[in-house]
N, C-alpha and C positions, 0 to 999 in steps of 0.2 A: 546523419547518426548526431544523435545530440554527445556531449559530451559528460565526463567522469560527473566533475562540476556543474553541469548544467544538471545532469541529477540529482545532485546530492541540495542541489536548491531548491529545485519542486519538491523531494522531500522536506526539506526545511520549510517550504510553503506550506504542505500540506499539513506536518504534523501544528505549526500552529492554527491555521488554520479548524482543523480536529481540537487542540488544544483551546480556545478563544470558540468554541461551541460544544465546549464536555460537560457543564453543566445543566446544561439544556437535554443533553442526549441520557444521564444517565439513569437507570432505569432501564432504557428503552433498549440500549446496545451493551450492555454492561457483560465485558471482555477482560480478560488477561492474559496473554498469550502470545508468547514469539511470535514476529513473524520476519518473514528474511522477501524479501526483493532480487530478485533475479534479471536480471540485463541481457536477454540473447545476445546482442548484436555485441555489445562488449565485454562478452565474457566477466564478469564484473555481481555483485552482490552490492543490498546493504541489509543489515537489521537491523531489529530494535523489540520493541514491544508495545501489544495495544493494550493500554491501561486504563476504565473509569472514560473512556472515549475519546482516548489521547493514545499518539502515536512518539512513543518516549524512547529517549536511550540510544540514538541514531548511528550505528557503525555503518564503514567501510567493512566489508567480507562476510560472509555466508554463515548461514546458521544452517545446520542439516536437520538438527532435530526441534527446527521453527513447527506451531501447530498449526500455520496459515504462512502457504508460500504462494508471491502471486512472481509468474512470468511475463514478462513483456519487450519490447525492445524500449532503447534510451529514446526513444521518440515517442514512440506510443506514451511512456510515463509524463514525459511534458506535456503533452499533448491533455492525456488524462488530467493531471492535476490543474492543467492554464483550463479545462471546462468546454475542451475544445473537440474530447473524443469521452462518449460516455462508457461508462461501466457495463450497464448489461447489454450494450451491442458488440464493444470489442470482447467481452466475455463468450458473448453468441458466438461469434463470426473467426475465434479461435487467437484475434490479437491479444486475449489478454488470460494466461491458463491461471486458476484460481485453483491451491490442495489446500481445501478444509474440510471438516464436517458439518450437513447441512443448515444447522444452528450458525456455525461462524459467520457461515458463509449468508446467511439472511442478514444477521449481524450487523458486519462489514457490510455489505450493501449500503446499509440507513449510515455508518459511518461518514462512507467515501462519496 
């Protein structure tokens, strides 16, 4: 089981990666939505905002009003960010639960 610090570091890495690629994704994945990432095994969550292709304002804690929510284990979060776990396969197998409208889901997949 990954620690909360490892999960925060993974989300920071994801944020940096998304910010670096935000310029090339503009127009393809314009999202301005609150997002929550809930860690099943730790009983913890992080929330932030997807804005212009970047993941910004990441804070510990849940956002029950998030328009997009991801639920997975801490190890799966770390593996997903590291590239060791494929988003589509994790979602199809139930390791990753995504709650979002269909258009947001398609755009989110492009971002990740």
